[in-house]
C-alpha positions in Angstrom: 3.6 -24.1 4.6 2.0 -26.5 2.1 4.2 -29.3 3.3 3.1 -28.7 6.9 -0.6 -28.8 5.9 -0.1 -32.1 4.1 1.7 -33.7 6.9 -0.7 -32.5 9.6 -3.8 -33.5 7.4 -2.4 -37.1 7.0 -2.0 -37.3 10.8 -5.4 -35.9 11.4 -7.1 -38.3 8.9 -5.4 -41.2 10.9 -6.6 -39.6 14.1 -10.2 -39.4 12.8 -10.2 -43.0 11.7 -9.0 -44.1 15.1 -11.6 -42.0 17.0 -14.4 -43.4 14.9 -13.1 -46.8 15.4 -13.1 -46.4 19.2 -16.6 -45.1 19.0 -17.7 -48.1 17.1 -16.1 -50.3 19.7 -18.0 -48.3 22.4 -21.3 -49.1 20.7 -21.9 -46.5 18.0 -23.9 -47.9 15.2 -21.9 -48.3 11.9 -24.7 -46.2 10.3 -23.5 -43.1 12.0 -19.7 -43.6 11.7 -19.5 -41.5 8.5 -21.3 -38.5 10.1 -19.1 -38.8 13.2 -16.0 -38.9 11.0 -17.1 -35.7 9.3 -17.9 -34.0 12.8 -14.5 -35.0 14.1 -12.8 -33.7 10.8 -14.5 -30.4 11.4 -13.5 -30.1 14.9 -9.8 -31.3 14.5 -9.4 -29.3 11.2 -10.7 -26.2 12.9 -8.3 -26.6 15.7 -5.4 -27.3 13.4 -6.0 -24.8 10.7 -7.7 -22.0 12.5 -4.4 -20.3 13.4 -2.9 -20.8 9.9 -5.5 -20.1 7.2 -8.6 -18.9 8.8 -11.9 -20.4 9.9 -13.6 -21.0 6.5 -10.7 -22.8 5.1 -10.4 -24.9 8.2 -14.0 -25.9 8.2 -13.7 -27.0 4.6 -10.5 -28.9 5.1 -12.1 -30.5 8.1 -15.0 -31.7 6.1 -12.7 -33.1 3.4 -10.6 -34.9 6.0 -13.7 -36.4 7.6 -15.0 -37.6 4.2 -11.6 -39.1 3.4 -11.4 -40.8 6.7 -14.9 -42.4 6.4 -15.1 -43.0 2.7 -17.7 -40.7 1.2 -19.7 -43.2 -0.6 -19.8 -45.9 2.1 -20.7 -43.4 4.8 -23.5 -41.8 2.8 -24.9 -45.1 1.8 -25.0 -46.4 5.4 -26.7 -43.2 6.6 -29.3 -43.2 4.0 -30.4 -46.9 4.7 
């Protein structure tokens, strides 16, 4: 089961990066890219993990995936400017 979670997390991180990039191309300010990545991570993580490990774990894993996808430091720095 751990192997499946790792593989799906890797794929979801790539999807989050792609979704955020598309949003930036569509006009989203770079300032909000990190926030969008975390929101996408929560949504995709919830969909992916809800059926396997429960809601709380899915939300935490989604936040982690979003932070990884956006780069926690650069996203926070841009949002606080």
